[in-house]
C-alpha positions in Angstrom: 129.5 -53.6 -57.1 126.7 -53.7 -59.6 126.7 -50.2 -61.4 123.9 -50.3 -64.2 123.1 -47.5 -66.2 119.4 -47.2 -67.9 118.0 -45.2 -70.5 114.6 -44.3 -70.8 113.3 -42.8 -74.2 109.5 -41.8 -74.5 106.7 -42.2 -72.3 106.6 -45.1 -69.7 104.8 -48.3 -70.3 102.2 -49.0 -68.2 101.8 -52.5 -66.6 98.8 -54.8 -68.1 96.0 -55.3 -65.8 95.7 -58.7 -64.9 98.9 -59.9 -66.1 100.9 -61.8 -63.5 103.5 -59.8 -62.1 106.9 -60.6 -62.7 108.0 -59.9 -59.0 106.5 -63.0 -57.7 107.1 -65.8 -60.1 109.5 -65.2 -62.9 111.4 -67.2 -65.6 114.9 -68.3 -64.3 117.5 -66.6 -66.4 120.9 -65.9 -64.9 124.4 -65.8 -66.0 128.0 -65.2 -64.6 129.1 -66.3 -61.2 129.9 -64.1 -58.1 133.3 -63.6 -59.3 132.5 -61.9 -62.8 133.1 -58.3 -63.4 129.9 -56.3 -64.1 128.6 -56.0 -67.6 128.4 -52.3 -69.0 124.9 -52.7 -70.5 122.8 -50.0 -71.9 119.0 -50.8 -71.9 116.9 -48.2 -74.3 113.2 -48.6 -73.3 110.6 -46.9 -75.7 107.0 -47.5 -76.8 107.6 -50.2 -78.9 109.7 -52.1 -76.3 113.2 -52.3 -75.0 116.4 -53.7 -76.4 119.9 -54.0 -74.5 123.2 -53.0 -75.8 126.6 -54.2 -74.4 129.6 -52.3 -74.2 133.2 -53.2 -73.6 133.8 -50.3 -71.0 132.2 -47.9 -68.8 133.5 -45.1 -70.6 131.9 -46.4 -73.8 128.6 -47.0 -71.9 128.6 -43.3 -70.4 129.3 -42.1 -73.9 126.1 -44.0 -75.8 123.9 -42.7 -72.9 125.0 -39.2 -73.5 125.0 -39.2 -77.2 121.5 -40.8 -77.0 120.4 -38.3 -74.5 121.5 -35.4 -76.8 120.0 -36.9 -79.9 116.6 -37.2 -78.0 117.0 -33.9 -76.4 119.6 -31.7 -78.6 119.0 -28.2 -76.5 119.6 -30.1 -73.1 122.1 -27.5 -71.6 119.6 -25.0 -72.4 116.7 -26.5 -70.7 115.5 -26.8 -67.3 115.5 -30.5 -66.2 115.0 -32.9 -63.4 117.5 -35.7 -63.0 116.0 -38.8 -61.2 118.8 -41.1 -59.4 118.7 -44.1 -57.2 121.6 -45.2 -54.9 121.2 -48.6 -53.4 123.0 -51.0 -51.4 122.0 -54.8 -50.6 124.0 -55.2 -47.8 123.4 -58.7 -45.8 120.3 -60.8 -44.8 119.8 -62.8 -41.5 117.3 -65.6 -40.6 117.7 -67.9 -43.7 118.2 -71.5 -44.2 121.9 -72.5 -43.7 124.2 -73.6 -46.6 121.5 -72.5 -49.2 122.3 -69.9 -52.0 120.0 -66.8 -52.3 120.0 -63.7 -54.5 117.9 -60.4 -54.8 116.1 -58.8 -57.3 115.2 -55.2 -57.5 112.2 -53.9 -59.3 111.5 -50.1 -59.8 107.7 -49.5 -59.9 107.0 -53.3 -60.9 110.0 -53.1 -63.8 113.3 -55.4 -63.2 116.0 -53.3 -63.0 118.9 -55.4 -61.3 120.0 -58.8 -59.8 122.5 -59.5 -57.0 124.8 -62.3 -57.2 124.2 -65.8 -55.9 125.6 -66.1 -52.1 125.6 -69.2 -49.7 124.0 -68.5 -46.5 126.0 -69.6 -43.2 124.9 -67.6 -40.1 124.7 -64.6 -42.0 124.5 -63.7 -45.7 126.4 -61.1 -46.8 126.1 -59.3 -50.2 127.6 -55.7 -49.8 126.5 -55.1 -53.8 126.0 -51.3 -54.8 123.5 -50.2 -57.5 123.5 -47.0 -58.9 120.7 -46.0 -61.3 120.4 -42.6 -63.2 118.4 -41.0 -65.8 115.3 -42.6 -64.3 111.9 -41.9 -64.8 109.8 -40.4 -62.1 109.7 -43.6 -59.7 107.5 -44.3 -56.8 108.8 -47.3 -55.1 111.5 -49.9 -55.0 110.6 -53.5 -54.4 113.4 -56.1 -53.3 112.5 -59.9 -54.1 114.5 -62.6 -52.2 115.0 -66.0 -54.3 116.7 -69.3 -53.4 119.0 -70.5 -56.0 119.1 -74.2 -55.4 117.7 -75.6 -58.6 119.2 -74.4 -62.0 117.1 -76.8 -63.9 113.7 -75.2 -62.7 112.5 -72.9 -65.3 110.0 -71.2 -62.5 111.1 -69.4 -59.5 109.0 -68.2 -56.6 110.0 -65.5 -54.3 110.7 -66.5 -51.0 109.7 -62.9 -49.6 109.8 -59.1 -50.5 110.0 -55.7 -49.3 108.6 -52.9 -50.6 110.0 -49.4 -50.0 108.3 -45.8 -50.9 110.9 -43.7 -52.2 109.2 -40.5 -50.9 110.8 -41.5 -47.4 114.3 -41.8 -48.7 114.4 -38.4 -50.8 117.5 -36.3 -50.3 121.2 -36.6 -49.9 121.5 -38.5 -46.8 121.6 -42.2 -47.2 119.1 -44.2 -45.1 120.2 -47.5 -43.9 117.6 -49.8 -42.2 116.9 -53.5 -41.4 113.8 -54.5 -43.6 111.3 -57.5 -42.7 110.5 -59.4 -45.7 106.6 -60.1 -46.6 106.7 -63.7 -46.6 104.1 -65.4 -48.9 101.4 -67.3 -47.2 103.0 -70.8 -48.3 106.0 -70.2 -46.5 104.5 -68.7 -43.1 104.2 -71.8 -41.3 108.1 -71.9 -41.2 110.7 -70.2 -39.0 110.8 -66.2 -38.6 110.9 -64.1 -41.7 113.9 -63.0 -43.0 115.4 -59.5 -42.6 117.5 -57.8 -44.9 119.8 -54.6 -44.2 119.4 -52.0 -47.2 121.0 -48.6 -47.7 119.6 -46.4 -50.2 118.5 -42.8 -51.1 116.4 -41.2 -54.0 117.5 -37.9 -55.4 115.2 -35.6 -57.9 118.2 -33.1 -58.9 116.8 -30.1 -60.9 119.4 -28.8 -63.5 119.0 -25.3 -64.5 120.3 -24.0 -68.2 123.8 -23.7 -68.0 123.8 -20.0 -68.3 122.5 -19.8 -64.6 126.0 -21.7 -63.8 128.2 -19.7 -65.8 129.4 -17.4 -62.8 129.6 -20.4 -60.6 131.8 -22.7 -62.9 134.1 -19.5 -63.5 134.6 -19.2 -59.7 135.6 -22.8 -59.3 137.9 -22.6 -61.9 139.9 -19.8 -60.9 139.4 -20.3 -56.9 139.6 -23.9 -56.3 142.5 -23.6 -54.2 141.0 -21.1 -52.0 137.9 -22.8 -51.7 139.6 -26.2 -50.2 141.5 -24.4 -48.1 138.8 -22.4 -46.6 136.4 -25.5 -46.5 138.9 -28.2 -45.2 138.3 -27.6 -41.4 134.8 -27.6 -41.6 134.2 -30.7 -43.5 133.3 -34.2 -42.0 134.8 -37.3 -43.8 131.8 -38.1 -45.9 131.2 -34.5 -47.0 135.2 -34.5 -48.0 134.1 -37.4 -50.4 131.1 -35.9 -51.7 132.7 -32.4 -52.1 136.0 -33.9 -53.9 133.9 -36.1 -56.3 131.6 -33.4 -57.7 134.5 -30.9 -57.7 136.8 -33.3 -59.6 133.8 -34.1 -62.1 133.0 -30.3 -62.6 137.1 -29.2 -63.0 137.8 -32.7 -65.6 134.7 -31.3 -67.8 136.4 -28.0 -68.2 139.8 -29.4 -68.8 141.4 -28.2 -65.2 141.4 -31.4 -63.1 145.2 -31.9 -64.0 146.1 -28.4 -62.6 143.8 -29.0 -59.7 145.5 -32.2 -58.6 149.0 -30.9 -59.2 148.4 -27.7 -57.0 146.8 -29.2 -54.2 149.3 -32.4 -54.4 152.2 -29.8 -54.0 150.2 -27.9 -51.1 149.8 -31.0 -49.0 153.5 -31.5 -49.5 154.4 -28.2 -48.1 151.8 -29.0 -45.4 153.5 -32.2 -44.3 157.0 -30.4 -44.5 158.1 -32.1 -41.4 156.3 -35.4 -41.4 156.3 -36.7 -45.1 155.5 -40.3 -43.7 151.8 -39.3 -43.3 151.7 -37.9 -47.1 148.5 -38.8 -48.6 147.9 -41.1 -45.7 145.2 -38.8 -44.2 141.4 -38.2 -44.9 141.9 -34.6 -46.5 140.1 -33.2 -49.6 143.4 -33.6 -51.7 143.2 -37.4 -50.7 139.8 -37.7 -51.7 140.3 -36.0 -54.6 143.2 -38.2 -56.0 140.8 -41.2 -55.0 138.2 -40.0 -57.0 140.4 -38.9 -60.2 142.2 -41.8 -60.3 138.9 -44.0 -60.4 137.6 -41.5 -63.1 140.6 -41.5 -65.5 142.2 -45.0 -64.6 138.9 -47.3 -64.5 139.9 -48.6 -67.9 143.4 -49.3 -67.2 142.4 -51.1 -64.0 140.1 -53.1 -65.5 142.9 -54.3 -68.1 145.8 -54.6 -65.5 144.1 -56.4 -62.7 140.6 -57.4 -63.9 141.5 -60.8 -64.8 143.7 -61.7 -62.5 141.4 -60.8 -59.6 138.5 -62.9 -61.0 140.5 -66.0 -61.2 141.2 -65.6 -57.4 137.4 -65.4 -56.7 137.2 -69.0 -56.9 140.6 -70.4 -56.4 141.7 -73.9 -57.0 144.9 -73.3 -54.3 145.1 -72.5 -51.1 147.0 -69.4 -50.2 146.7 -69.1 -46.5 150.3 -69.0 -44.9 149.6 -68.2 -41.2 150.4 -71.4 -39.2 148.0 -70.3 -36.9 145.2 -70.4 -39.6 146.4 -73.7 -41.7 147.9 -77.0 -41.3 151.6 -76.6 -40.8 152.1 -79.4 -43.6 150.5 -77.3 -45.9 152.4 -73.9 -45.4 155.4 -74.6 -47.8 153.0 -75.3 -50.7 150.7 -72.4 -49.9 153.8 -70.1 -49.6 154.5 -71.4 -53.2 151.2 -70.2 -54.2 151.4 -66.7 -52.7 154.9 -66.1 -54.1 153.6 -67.2 -57.6 150.2 -64.9 -57.3 152.2 -61.9 -56.3 154.9 -62.2 -59.0 152.0 -62.2 -61.4 150.2 -59.3 -59.9 153.5 -57.2 -60.1 154.3 -58.6 -63.8 151.0 -57.2 -64.7 151.5 -53.9 -63.0 155.0 -53.5 -64.2 154.2 -54.3 -67.9 151.1 -51.9 -68.1 153.5 -48.8 -68.1 152.8 -48.6 -71.9 149.1 -48.3 -71.5 149.0 -46.0 -68.2 146.7 -43.1 -68.4 148.0 -39.8 -69.9 146.4 -37.6 -67.3 147.9 -39.4 -64.3 151.5 -39.5 -66.3 151.2 -35.9 -66.7 150.3 -35.3 -63.1 153.1 -37.6 -61.8 155.8 -35.8 -63.9 154.9 -32.2 -62.7 155.0 -33.7 -59.1 158.2 -35.2 -59.7 160.0 -32.0 -61.7 158.7 -29.8 -59.0 160.0 -32.1 -56.2 163.5 -32.3 -58.1 163.4 -28.5 -58.3 163.4 -28.2 -54.4 166.2 -30.8 -54.1 163.5 -33.3 -52.7 163.5 -35.8 -55.2 162.6 -38.9 -53.1 159.5 -37.1 -51.9 158.3 -37.2 -55.5 158.6 -41.0 -55.6 156.9 -40.9 -52.2 154.2 -38.9 -53.8 153.6 -41.4 -56.7 153.8 -44.3 -54.7 151.3 -43.4 -52.0 148.6 -42.1 -54.6 149.0 -45.0 -56.9 149.5 -48.0 -54.8 148.2 -47.0 -51.5 145.1 -45.4 -52.7 144.3 -46.9 -56.1 146.1 -50.4 -57.1 146.5 -52.2 -53.4 143.0 -51.2 -52.4 141.5 -52.2 -55.9 143.1 -55.7 -55.1 142.0 -55.8 -51.6 138.4 -55.0 -52.5 137.7 -55.2 -56.0 133.9 -54.9 -55.5 134.6 -51.1 -54.7 136.6 -50.5 -57.4 133.9 -52.1 -60.3 136.5 -55.0 -61.2 133.9 -57.3 -60.0 130.1 -57.1 -58.9 130.2 -59.7 -56.0 131.9 -59.2 -52.6 134.6 -61.9 -52.4 134.1 -64.9 -49.7 136.2 -65.2 -46.6 138.9 -67.3 -48.6 139.1 -65.1 -51.5 139.1 -61.8 -49.2 141.9 -63.4 -47.2 144.2 -64.2 -50.4 143.5 -60.7 -52.0 144.5 -59.0 -48.7 148.1 -60.9 -48.5 148.5 -60.1 -52.3 147.9 -56.7 -51.3 150.0 -56.2 -48.5 152.9 -57.6 -50.5 152.5 -55.2 -53.4 152.3 -52.3 -50.9 155.4 -53.2 -49.0 157.0 -53.4 -52.5 156.0 -49.8 -53.4 157.3 -48.7 -49.8 160.5 -50.4 -50.5 160.2 -52.0 -47.1 160.3 -55.8 -45.9 158.1 -57.4 -43.4 160.8 -58.4 -40.8 159.3 -58.9 -37.7 156.2 -56.8 -37.9 154.1 -60.0 -39.7 156.7 -63.3 -39.3 154.6 -65.6 -41.1 155.1 -63.2 -44.2 159.0 -63.0 -43.8 159.5 -65.4 -46.6 158.6 -62.9 -49.0 161.4 -60.5 -48.1 163.3 -62.0 -50.7 160.8 -61.4 -53.4 160.3 -57.8 -52.1 164.4 -56.9 -52.1 165.1 -58.5 -55.7 162.1 -56.4 -57.3 163.0 -52.8 -56.1 164.7 -52.1 -59.1 161.8 -53.1 -61.2 159.6 -51.0 -59.0 162.0 -47.8 -59.6 161.9 -48.4 -63.3 158.2 -48.5 -63.2 157.9 -45.7 -61.3 160.2 -43.5 -63.6 158.4 -44.9 -66.9 155.0 -43.6 -65.4 156.1 -40.3 -64.5 157.7 -39.5 -67.9 156.2 -36.6 -69.3 156.6 -38.3 -72.8 153.3 -40.5 -73.2 153.8 -43.9 -74.9 151.8 -44.2 -77.9 149.5 -46.8 -76.2 148.6 -44.6 -73.2 145.0 -44.4 -72.6 143.0 -41.3 -72.3 140.1 -40.4 -70.4 136.8 -41.3 -72.7 133.6 -40.9 -70.5 131.2 -38.2 -70.4 130.7 -35.9 -67.7 127.2 -33.9 -67.3 128.6 -30.5 -66.2 124.9 -29.2 -65.4 124.3 -32.1 -63.2 127.7 -32.0 -61.3 127.2 -28.0 -60.7 123.9 -28.6 -59.4 125.0 -31.1 -57.0 128.0 -29.1 -55.9 125.6 -25.9 -55.3 123.2 -28.0 -53.2 126.2 -29.2 -51.2 128.0 -26.0 -51.0 125.0 -24.2 -49.6 124.5 -26.7 -46.7 128.4 -26.2 -46.0 128.6 -22.5 -46.3 125.4 -22.3 -44.1 127.5 -23.5 -41.1 130.9 -21.2 -41.7 131.3 -18.5 -39.7 131.2 -14.6 -41.4 135.2 -14.6 -41.4 135.2 -17.7 -43.6 132.1 -16.6 -45.7 134.5 -13.4 -46.6 137.1 -15.1 -47.8 134.9 -17.1 -50.4 133.8 -13.8 -51.5 131.8 -13.8 -54.0 130.8 -17.4 -53.9 127.8 -16.9 -51.2 126.3 -14.4 -53.4 126.4 -16.6 -56.5 125.0 -19.8 -54.7 122.3 -17.3 -53.7 121.4 -16.4 -56.9 121.3 -20.3 -58.0 119.2 -20.9 -55.3 116.5 -18.2 -56.3 116.7 -19.1 -60.0 115.6 -22.6 -58.7 112.3 -21.3 -57.7 112.0 -23.5 -54.3 109.5 -22.3 -51.9 111.0 -21.4 -48.8 114.6 -22.0 -49.9 117.0 -20.9 -47.3 119.4 -18.4 -48.8 123.3 -17.6 -47.4 123.5 -14.6 -44.9 125.4 -12.2 -47.1 126.7 -9.0 -45.3 126.4 -5.4 -47.3 130.1 -5.5 -47.9 130.1 -9.0 -49.9 128.4 -7.4 -53.0 129.4 -9.3 -55.9 130.6 -8.2 -59.4 132.2 -10.1 -62.4 135.0 -7.7 -62.3 136.1 -9.4 -59.2 137.5 -12.4 -60.7 139.8 -13.2 -63.9 138.0 -14.6 -67.0 138.2 -18.5 -67.7 139.6 -19.3 -71.1 138.5 -22.8 -72.0 141.0 -25.3 -73.5 141.8 -25.4 -77.2 140.4 -28.9 -77.6 137.3 -27.9 -75.7 134.7 -30.1 -78.1 137.0 -33.2 -76.8 136.7 -32.3 -73.1 133.0 -31.7 -72.7 129.8 -31.2 -74.6 128.1 -29.2 -72.0 131.2 -26.9 -71.6 130.5 -25.8 -75.0 127.2 -24.0 -73.7 129.4 -22.5 -71.0 132.1 -21.1 -73.3 132.2 -18.2 -75.7 129.6 -15.5 -75.2 128.7 -13.3 -78.1 128.4 -10.6 -76.3 130.9 -9.1 -73.8 130.4 -7.3 -70.8 131.2 -3.8 -70.0 132.5 -2.6 -66.8 130.2 -0.4 -64.9 131.1 2.7 -62.7 130.9 2.0 -58.9 128.5 5.1 -59.2 126.2 3.7 -61.4 125.7 0.2 -59.3 124.4 2.1 -56.1 123.7 0.3 -53.1 121.9 -2.6 -54.7 123.6 -6.1 -54.7 123.8 -6.7 -58.3 125.1 -9.5 -60.2 126.0 -8.5 -63.9 125.3 -11.7 -65.4 126.3 -12.5 -69.1 123.4 -12.1 -71.4 124.9 -14.3 -73.9 122.8 -17.8 -74.4 124.3 -20.9 -75.7 123.0 -21.5 -79.1 122.2 -24.8 -80.6 124.2 -23.8 -84.0 127.1 -22.2 -83.5 128.2 -19.5 -85.9 132.0 -19.5 -87.2 133.2 -16.1 -85.8 136.8 -15.6 -85.2 138.1 -14.7 -81.9 139.3 -11.5 -83.1 136.1 -10.2 -83.8 134.7 -10.2 -80.2 137.9 -8.7 -79.0 138.0 -5.7 -81.4 134.4 -4.7 -80.9 134.4 -1.2 -78.9 133.2 -0.5 -75.9 131.0 2.6 -77.0 128.8 0.2 -79.3 128.5 -2.5 -76.8 127.2 -0.1 -73.9 123.4 0.0 -75.1 123.6 -3.9 -75.0 124.5 -4.6 -71.3 121.6 -5.5 -69.0 122.0 -5.0 -65.1 120.1 -8.1 -63.5 119.3 -8.1 -59.8 120.5 -11.5 -58.4 116.8 -12.1 -57.4 115.3 -11.6 -60.8 116.9 -13.3 -63.5 114.5 -13.4 -66.5 113.5 -16.6 -68.3 113.6 -16.3 -72.2 111.4 -18.5 -74.7 113.8 -20.1 -77.6 112.7 -17.8 -80.2 113.6 -14.9 -78.4 117.1 -16.4 -77.6 117.7 -17.0 -81.1 116.2 -13.5 -82.0 118.8 -12.1 -79.6 121.8 -14.3 -81.1 121.2 -13.1 -84.4 121.2 -9.4 -83.5 124.5 -10.1 -81.5 126.0 -11.6 -84.8 125.0 -8.4 -86.8 126.4 -6.5 -84.2 129.7 -8.6 -84.2 129.7 -8.0 -88.2 129.0 -4.3 -88.1 131.8 -3.6 -85.5 134.3 -5.7 -87.6 133.6 -3.5 -90.7 134.0 -0.5 -88.8 137.3 -1.4 -87.0 138.6 -2.3 -90.5 137.6 1.1 -91.9 139.5 2.8 -89.1 142.5 0.7 -89.4 142.6 1.6 -93.1 141.9 5.3 -92.3 144.8 5.4 -89.9 147.4 3.8 -92.4 146.2 6.2 -95.0 146.7 9.4 -92.6 150.2 8.1 -91.3 151.2 7.9 -95.4 150.1 11.4 -95.6 151.8 12.7 -92.4 154.8 11.1 -94.0 154.6 12.9 -97.3 153.9 16.3 -95.8 157.4 15.8 -93.6 158.9 15.1 -96.9 157.5 18.3 -98.4 158.4 20.5 -95.9 161.9 19.3 -95.7 162.7 19.8 -99.4 160.9 23.4 -99.2 163.4 24.4 -96.4 166.3 23.4 -98.6 165.0 25.2 -101.4 164.7 28.4 -99.3 168.5 28.0 -97.8 169.9 27.4 -101.5 168.6 30.8 -102.7 171.3 33.7 -103.4 171.1 36.7 -101.2 171.5 39.0 -104.2 168.3 37.9 -105.9 166.4 37.7 -102.7 164.9 41.1 -102.9 163.8 41.3 -106.5 161.7 37.9 -105.8 157.9 38.7 -106.3 155.8 38.0 -103.2 154.0 35.5 -104.7 157.4 33.4 -105.4 158.3 33.4 -101.9 155.4 30.6 -101.7 156.6 28.7 -104.2 156.3 25.4 -102.8 152.7 26.4 -101.4 151.0 24.3 -104.0 152.5 21.2 -103.1 152.3 21.9 -99.0 148.3 22.4 -99.5 148.3 18.9 -101.3 148.2 17.1 -98.2 145.1 18.9 -97.2 143.1 18.0 -100.3 144.2 14.4 -99.9 142.9 14.7 -96.1 139.7 16.1 -97.4 139.2 13.2 -99.9 139.6 10.7 -97.2 137.1 12.5 -95.2 134.4 12.1 -97.9 134.9 8.3 -97.6 131.3 6.6 -96.8 130.6 7.0 -93.1 130.9 4.6 -90.6 127.5 2.4 -90.0 126.0 1.2 -86.8 123.2 -1.8 -86.7 123.1 -1.5 -90.4 122.5 2.2 -91.0 124.8 5.0 -92.3 125.3 7.8 -90.1 124.2 11.4 -91.2 125.5 14.5 -90.1 
């Protein structure tokens, strides 16, 4: 799989008229064989030219791209934007000269963007290579050129043929797969039939709104992901489950909730498979697809460091690993068996020695699974969950199909694919604590290896489910575009929910209303809206408030624009809502520079002072405000917070002084009573009337103190003193 990321800065360069296009004749420059892993490069294009930068990992590459984009557009999350993305698979070709090596180049609007590996043609030629282009400028067409790689000394190479595909015909979420005939130059037309090539692609123009439009949507996903998955599971096709799980995992990882999501859904899967634990994590469910995506997301660096070099060496092996007597000479079987044992021992050693660098996120998920199963008295189920997720769905598939896990770019040849498949079988049986026995007799020679390493496997599983991380454990270092992922998930959910029955929609309230609000904000002509009954009116009071993690800045840059609202919403009475389908939206807008305001200030703000600043916005009329107005509103919000804080401090001071006065008053009354009780009966009739109130001056003193307190400066609101 060839995954490349490109970043364009400034205006695209116009082609020079009259200059020979590089698509038909180009300088031959190629590095790396088919077994080499993909290089994580970033190419920056501006008006002065272009430069390429190499990164050590995909996470570092994504971080560079995110930082560069935010440098160019600091207010990215608060602006409406369009993200152009192209996904393209170069699968196979036919009608090529046998025993010759070929490769393809991909050009977008005449500029070279990618190149496949060089493969030898037999009856057919299979590449199976995937290219993902994001952050693209507006693009009209993609052109694929086919070259023959038969003379490395030649500096100039001419394309054998090419095909141009207009991207307007492949726009949307659905992938378009088709055989294309190559346009052969006149010099080659006298030869046999023109080659054909199978290409699968899609081009997307994804409109991303400012983050404030996705606030309710994000909060719903964070608080109701379990209900959402339960309701949607029966209605989803396998491909939709993959897309849904991918977008949901990326969103929840960006807001720091992906681990909770995996833990909760994993235990729900245990409950579902109560009577058939043998199928745990082996079915095509939303849970298994989410586990696949999460392990690829947080475990990619770990996977490359653990198995990358091992798999690369097996792409062009010097030894023979075929152990089936029906597929090789009987005399070669003993030697091949020794080669297979040595490779399996190396693969297992690489895995077991990697526990120190195991991803922290996966370690925490596995630890909670293990603890929860132990609490239920089903410790063996915890081990089964870890084995099924880590080996069945991650490590063994990566060994068997390394190009799908970005360990290599090219698809392995038949011999290498067979070797990797046999090694993956052995490691999977080791994780299952089973032997080959009679199932595959030609593999029975590996049973001794399996049985002798079961204890090592148990020790490894115990280590990676230890809640205390190792000092060398790796963490997720990539960047996620939260606004883009929410936009993708919005589009996907609109398509899915449009097929659901009303009963299912009612269980997802208020999600349909939230999705309709985003759809209307997109301003797409004739965009279909979900049909909502009148009883499904949505109010923010229907759901709990999401609290972002403490390390929000380390989780997601986009989340900073979704978190912390300088103005809290006030609850409205049902009588004020009426019959309108209203959405009470938070009127806080992310600022470019966030002031330092303590959380206690916003909590102490009184409802009466904020009542005049809450706006009700009909779901079909979300206003757009310029940046200057946003900044002005933000300053006013800060001033109101400061005034409210000052008032609250004054109120607390007054309450403290009043309490002290009340205590003093009680003591004076008690003293007066004691003095009156101690007076002699004989002298009581000769006391002047005024002496009967001898304690009056003292008892009146509290009132004087109260009066002095009430003459303090009045409370202020909006910078002005109240005048009575």
